[in-house]
N, C-alpha and C positions, 0 to 999 in steps of 0.2 A: 364719257366717250371722247377720247382725244380728237381735237379738230385739226391737228397737223402733226408733222413728224417730230416736232420738238416737245409735244405735250407730255405730261407725266403719264406713267403706265396706268393701264386699267386697274381698277380695284374691283374685283368680281366676287360677289357672294353667290355660291351655288348651294342649293338645298338638295338633300338626298345624295350627298356627295361621296358617300362611303363605297359605292359600288355602281356597276352598270353605267347608265347614261350620265349620271352625275359625275362619276369618276372620270369618264372620257372627256366631259366638258371641262372639268378642272384641269386635267392634263393638257388639253388643247390650249386653254388660255395661258397656262403657265409657260408653255412653249413660246408664247409671244412676248414673254417678259412681264406679264401681268402679276399683280399681287392677288392672292386667292384666299378667301374666307370659306372654309369648308363646314357646311351645316349638316347635321345628322345626329342619330342617337347612338351609333356604334363607335365608341371612342377609339378602340383599337384599330378598327378599319379606317377611320378618318385619319388617324396618325400615320397609317401606312400610305394613304393617298398623299398626305402632306409631304412625306419623304420623297414621293415621286414628283411632287410639284415644286421642289426647291429646298426641302429640308425642314423637318420638324423643329420648331423653335426658332426658325429664321425670321427675319423681318419681312419676308416675302409671303409667308403662308401662316394662317392662324386656324386652329381647330375650334369649332363652336358646337359643343354638344348641346343640343336642345331639341325639344319635342314641338313640332309645328302645330300641334293641337292646343298648345298653351299660348294664348295671346301675349302675355307678359314676356314669355321666353322668346317669342319671335321679335318683339320690339327691342328687347334687351340684346339679342344677338346682333341686330343691325347696329345698335349703339356701340357694342363692344368691337365689332369689326371696324367701324369708323374710327374709334379711339385708337386701335392698334395699327391699322393700315392706312387710314385716311378715308375721306368720304367715298362711299360706294358709287362707282360709275356704271356698273352693270349688275343687274340682278337676274339670275336664272332660277326661276321657280320650277324645280324639277321633282321635288318630293311628291309622291302620290301613291295611292293604293287602288287596287282593282279587285273587287270580290265578285265572284261569279255565283249567280243564283237565279232560278226561274223567277219571273216577275211576281207570281203569286206567293212565292216563298221568300221573297226579299223582305227582311224585317226593317222596322223603322230604325232600329239601332244601326243596321248596316247602311241604310240610307244616310243617316245623320253622320256616321263615321266617315263615309266617303265624301260627303259635302264639306265636312270640317277640314279634312286633309287636302282635298283636291281643289277646293274653291275658297274657303274662308282663309286658310293659311296664305295662299298667294295674294289675296286681297290685303291682309294685314301687313305682310312683308312689303308689298308695293307701296302701301300708304306710308310705311316707315322709311323707305329709301327716297321717296319722292321729294321731300323738302330739300335735301342736299342736292339732288339732281336739278331741281327747279332753280335753286340758288346759283348753281354754276351754269345753267342754261344748256345742259347736255346730259345725256344718260340713255341707257337702254334697259328695258325690261323685257325679258324673253321668257315666255311661258311654254313649258313642255306639255302640250296637250296630247292629242291622239287623233287618228282618223275617226274615232268615236265622237269627236267634236262636230263631224260633218255627216255621219251616218247613224242610223238607228240600228244598233247591234243587239242581237238577242242574248238573253241571260246576263246582261250587265246593265240593267236599267239605271242603277244609281251612278255607275261610272260614266255611262253615256250622257246622262243628264248633267253630271258634274263637268265633263269636258265641254259640253255645249255652253255651260255657264262660264267656264274659263274663257272660251273664245268670245262670248258676248262682253265680258268684263274687259278683255283686251281691246276690243274694237271701241268700246265706249271711252276708255281712257285715252286711246289714240286720238279720238275725235276731240276730246276735251282739252288735251294738252298738245295739239298739233303745232301750235305756234311757239311752244315753250322750249323746243330743242330736245325733248325727251321722246324716244320712240318706244312703241309697244307692239310686239309681234308674238305670234304663236308658231310653234313647230308641231306638226301633226304626223307622227310616225305610225306605221303599222307595227306588228309585233317585232320587237327588237331582241337581238341575241344577248339576253341578260339572264341573271339568276331568276328574276321574276317570271320571265317567259318559260324558262326551264321548269320552274315549279308548276306553271300552268299545264305544261305538257305532261308532267308526272301526275298531276291531278286528273287529267283526262284519261290517262292510261289506267289509273287506279279505279276510276268510277265506271269506265266503259269496257275495260278489258281489251281495248285496242292496242296495237303496237305503237311504239314511239313514232315510227314513220307515218302510220295512219293518223296519229294524233296531231301531227304537224301539218297535215294536208290543208287544213283551213287556216293555218297560222302563217304560212310562208307567203311572200308577196307574189305577184304575177311573174316576177323574175325568178321564182323558184327558191328563194332563200329568205331567212330572217334579215331584218335590217341591221346593219353594222352600226354600233353606237358612235363610232368615230365620225360617221357621216352627219349625225345630228350635231356633234360637237363642233365640227368645222363650220356648219351653218350658223351656230351660235356666235362663233368668232367673227364671221362675216357681218352678222346683224348688229354686232357691237362696234363695228369698224366705221371710220369716216365714209367709206364707200356706200354705206347703207343709211346715211342720215336722212335720205328722202323716202325711206321705206318704213311705213308704220301702219298699223291696223291690218296687217296681213297674216295669213295662216298658210304656212308652207307644208305641203304634204311630202313626207319622205316615206314612200310606200310601194316603190317599185311599179307604179302605174295603176294602183288599185282605184284611187279616187282621182279622176281627171278633172280637177277644178282648181 
């Protein structure tokens, strides 16, 4: 996290960067002149985002194909990004999954899969970037959570539990490293206008016979729309900026007024 106008550019690792919120975050940081490490599993999609962020194969952007459920792959991705771009100054833990199922039909496999992707991976990646951040006395870890980190939502028990855990981890790290110059914050959006949300809508239509408009009734914010991913991206840029150095341990709602806390 640069401390003044003459500091070197941000070096940002974004997971789940091939589409949706991750793509928007990568593009927003690239627009500031940051160097971007793009993490994800879809190589072709990552390469497309890399072109949008400064050019595939340039010294400003690197594609990191890896599976966040693999501990070694996570730690290796951080090492590779640092070797190719320099020590990571900002980590955006965006990769996540959300499976819908009634509580009594939620399987242990679903539970464990969600915890692995939504909690364990951010934990491992945060551990991996911290030594470099602590050595420099600066850095930002931004966790993309959900309003489910603050509410008990029906039919997504595993996801809700995972996002509560992500928020707890963020706050604990913020308290532990408050004097070290590294900040830890969560962003908690409601349903975002992404492919994942569109898949959710299609699933509701298929299972209930409702129209797309009816399926969206409980997904749009009080402002009457899905959340724009660029709004999340711009908040990420702010939280990694010098202006936010005194902000840590916070959970920002981007939900059109749904959760007023």
